[in-house]
C-alpha positions in Angstrom: 104.2 179.8 105.4 103.3 176.1 105.9 106.4 175.0 104.0 108.5 177.3 106.2 107.0 175.7 109.4 107.4 172.2 108.0 111.0 172.8 107.1 111.7 174.3 110.5 110.4 171.2 112.1 112.4 169.0 109.8 115.5 171.0 110.5 114.9 170.6 114.3 114.6 166.8 113.7 117.8 166.9 111.6 119.6 168.9 114.3 118.6 166.5 117.0 119.8 163.6 114.9 123.0 165.5 114.2 123.9 166.2 117.8 123.0 162.6 118.9 124.8 160.5 116.3 128.6 160.5 116.6 129.1 159.8 112.9 128.7 163.5 112.0 131.8 165.7 112.2 131.4 167.7 115.3 133.3 170.1 117.4 133.2 169.3 121.1 134.8 170.4 124.4 137.7 168.0 124.0 138.6 169.5 120.6 138.7 173.0 122.2 141.1 171.8 124.9 143.7 171.4 122.2 143.7 175.1 121.4 145.1 177.9 123.5 142.4 180.6 123.9 144.9 183.4 123.7 146.0 182.2 120.2 142.3 182.6 119.1 141.7 186.0 120.7 142.3 188.0 117.5 139.4 186.1 115.8 137.0 187.5 118.3 137.7 191.1 117.0 135.3 192.8 114.6 137.2 192.5 111.3 136.8 191.0 107.8 136.9 187.5 109.2 134.2 187.9 111.8 131.9 190.0 109.6 132.3 187.5 106.7 129.6 185.3 108.4 127.0 187.9 107.5 127.6 187.4 103.8 125.2 184.5 104.2 122.6 186.8 105.6 123.1 189.1 102.5 122.7 186.0 100.3 119.4 185.1 102.0 118.1 188.6 101.5 119.2 188.4 97.9 117.4 185.1 97.5 114.1 186.7 98.5 114.3 188.9 95.4 116.2 186.7 93.0 114.9 183.2 93.8 115.9 179.9 92.3 112.6 179.4 90.5 111.8 176.2 92.6 108.7 177.2 94.5 109.1 174.8 97.4 112.8 175.7 98.0 112.1 179.5 97.7 109.5 179.3 100.5 112.1 178.5 103.2 115.7 178.4 102.1 116.2 182.2 102.0 115.1 182.6 105.6 117.3 179.7 106.8 120.2 181.3 105.0 119.4 184.7 106.6 119.7 183.3 110.1 122.8 181.4 109.2 124.8 184.7 109.3 124.2 185.6 112.9 124.5 182.0 114.0 127.8 181.6 112.2 129.1 184.9 113.6 128.4 183.7 117.2 130.1 180.4 116.5 133.1 181.7 114.5 133.8 184.9 116.5 132.0 185.1 119.8 132.8 181.5 120.9 135.7 180.7 118.6 137.9 180.1 121.6 135.7 177.7 123.6 133.0 175.1 123.0 129.4 176.4 123.0 126.2 174.7 121.9 125.9 177.2 119.1 128.8 175.4 117.3 126.5 172.4 116.8 123.6 174.6 115.6 125.9 176.4 113.2 127.3 173.2 111.6 123.9 171.5 111.4 122.2 174.5 109.9 125.0 175.0 107.4 124.8 171.3 106.5 121.0 171.5 106.1 121.3 174.7 104.0 124.1 173.3 101.9 122.3 170.1 101.2 119.3 172.0 99.7 121.5 174.5 97.9 123.6 171.7 96.4 120.3 170.1 95.3 119.2 173.3 93.7 122.4 173.6 91.7 122.3 170.0 90.6 118.6 170.2 89.6 119.0 173.4 87.7 122.4 172.7 86.1 120.9 171.9 82.7 118.0 174.4 83.1 120.0 177.5 83.9 122.6 177.0 81.1 125.3 178.9 83.1 129.0 178.6 82.3 130.7 175.8 84.2 133.0 178.5 85.7 130.3 179.3 88.3 130.2 175.7 89.4 134.0 175.5 89.5 134.1 178.6 91.7 131.5 177.0 94.1 133.7 174.0 94.3 136.7 176.2 95.0 134.7 177.8 97.9 134.2 174.3 99.3 137.9 173.6 99.0 138.6 176.8 101.1 136.1 175.5 103.7 138.0 172.2 104.0 141.4 174.1 104.1 140.0 176.3 106.9 139.0 173.2 108.9 142.4 171.6 108.4 144.2 174.8 109.4 142.2 175.2 112.5 142.7 171.6 113.5 146.5 172.1 113.0 146.6 175.4 114.9 147.5 177.4 111.8 145.1 180.2 112.8 146.3 182.8 110.3 145.6 180.4 107.5 142.4 179.4 109.1 141.3 183.0 109.2 142.2 183.6 105.5 140.6 180.4 104.2 137.5 180.8 106.3 137.0 184.4 105.1 137.5 183.3 101.5 134.9 180.5 102.0 132.5 183.1 103.4 133.1 185.4 100.4 133.2 183.0 97.4 130.2 180.9 98.0 127.6 183.6 98.8 128.7 186.1 96.2 129.2 183.5 93.4 125.7 182.2 94.3 124.3 185.7 94.1 125.9 186.3 90.7 124.4 183.0 89.4 120.9 183.8 90.7 121.1 187.3 89.3 122.1 185.9 85.9 119.2 183.4 85.8 116.7 186.0 86.9 117.7 188.6 84.2 
């Protein structure tokens, strides 16, 4: 519990740094002025795209049972990933057509979670002795993330929807498969 509280405070510090330093890639009101809200309306519907955010919540719940084996990380990361789902849903669906403070929270929490997750995968690469295909698939998920950002910025919303959904499917389910394999 102390680790969870400490990491929550560290995340809040990270988030405040994130929103106050212009170096970090951020979405702001000016970026949203480039997009016509009616073009984004279909992304607000309940569908595979919008529900894909909750795959991270499923991953977090999975992490509680099938943990990484790193005590410190296992005390907070599952809970941070659980809340990533609803925060991502609000950002990606509810407010996809306009700027909202939740966008910054979504991106900073995803960055924080990704940093620790990437650290876990690097630290345990030699320990877990998993096939390289799992790591290649994770890399592919990151490529889909980058392609979704590119598509959104270039107003290719159908491509954005597809790539974003793939990103929200590949990374959590591949991670669950990896964790299941190391725990059994």
